[in-house]
C-alpha positions in Angstrom: 62.1 -63.7 -27.5 63.7 -60.4 -28.2 67.5 -60.5 -28.0 67.6 -56.7 -28.0 65.0 -54.5 -26.4 62.0 -54.1 -28.6 59.0 -51.9 -28.4 56.7 -54.6 -27.3 58.9 -55.6 -24.3 59.5 -52.0 -23.4 55.7 -51.3 -23.5 55.1 -54.5 -21.4 57.8 -53.6 -18.8 56.3 -50.0 -18.5 52.7 -51.3 -18.1 53.9 -53.8 -15.5 55.9 -51.1 -13.5 52.7 -49.0 -13.6 50.7 -51.8 -12.2 53.3 -52.3 -9.4 53.1 -48.6 -8.6 49.3 -48.6 -8.5 49.3 -51.7 -6.3 51.8 -50.1 -3.9 49.8 -46.8 -3.9 46.6 -48.7 -3.1 48.3 -50.8 -0.3 49.6 -47.5 1.2 46.2 -45.8 1.0 44.5 -48.9 2.7 47.2 -49.0 5.4 47.1 -45.3 6.1 43.3 -45.2 6.2 43.3 -48.1 8.7 45.7 -46.2 10.9 43.7 -43.0 10.7 40.4 -44.7 11.5 41.6 -46.9 14.3 40.5 -46.3 17.9 43.5 -44.2 18.5 43.6 -42.6 15.1 43.3 -39.0 14.3 40.1 -39.8 12.2 38.3 -42.2 14.4 34.7 -41.4 13.6 33.3 -41.6 17.3 35.8 -39.2 19.0 33.3 -36.5 20.3 34.9 -33.7 18.1 35.0 -36.1 15.0 31.4 -37.0 15.4 30.3 -33.4 15.7 32.3 -32.5 12.7 30.7 -35.3 10.7 27.4 -34.3 11.7 28.0 -30.7 10.7 29.1 -31.9 7.2 26.7 -34.5 6.3 22.9 -34.9 5.8 21.4 -36.3 9.0 17.9 -36.4 7.5 17.9 -40.2 7.4 18.8 -40.3 11.1 16.2 -37.9 12.1 13.6 -39.8 10.2 14.5 -43.1 12.0 14.2 -41.2 15.3 10.9 -39.8 14.5 9.4 -43.3 14.0 11.1 -44.4 17.4 13.4 -46.9 15.3 16.5 -46.1 17.5 18.3 -49.2 16.1 18.0 -48.0 12.6 19.0 -44.5 13.6 22.1 -45.7 15.3 23.1 -47.9 12.3 22.5 -45.0 10.0 24.6 -42.6 12.0 27.3 -45.2 12.2 27.4 -45.6 8.5 27.3 -42.0 7.8 30.1 -41.0 10.3 32.3 -43.9 9.0 31.8 -43.0 5.4 32.5 -39.3 6.1 35.7 -40.2 7.8 36.9 -42.7 5.4 36.6 -40.2 2.7 38.7 -37.8 4.7 41.3 -40.5 5.3 41.6 -41.3 1.6 42.0 -37.7 0.7 44.8 -37.3 3.3 46.5 -40.5 2.2 46.4 -39.6 -1.4 47.8 -36.1 -0.5 50.6 -37.6 1.4 51.6 -39.7 -1.6 51.5 -36.7 -3.8 53.5 -34.5 -1.3 56.1 -37.2 -1.2 56.3 -37.6 -4.9 56.7 -33.8 -5.3 59.4 -33.7 -2.6 61.3 -36.4 -4.6 61.5 -34.2 -7.6 63.0 -31.2 -5.8 
């Protein structure tokens, strides 16, 4: 055990601090995404305007192909997955931006 600070303990402490910050960041992103994607959230995938936006930004070819073959259940599942994936990506970007904005504000 080092009585005085040594390079190994310093590096270990720094590494553990980085892991704590990463875990805290991931927890915030998860929590914020859950909030944004909830039924009352800003990014709820099945609000009419959000669904329209997702359809405008994604490839709906898999949905159209399922509808052509009269496979309505598969079309619905595919649409659900596509819309949720689109809005989850948007929520993650927003949460990460909020963290970055807060970090930058702390330095000013």
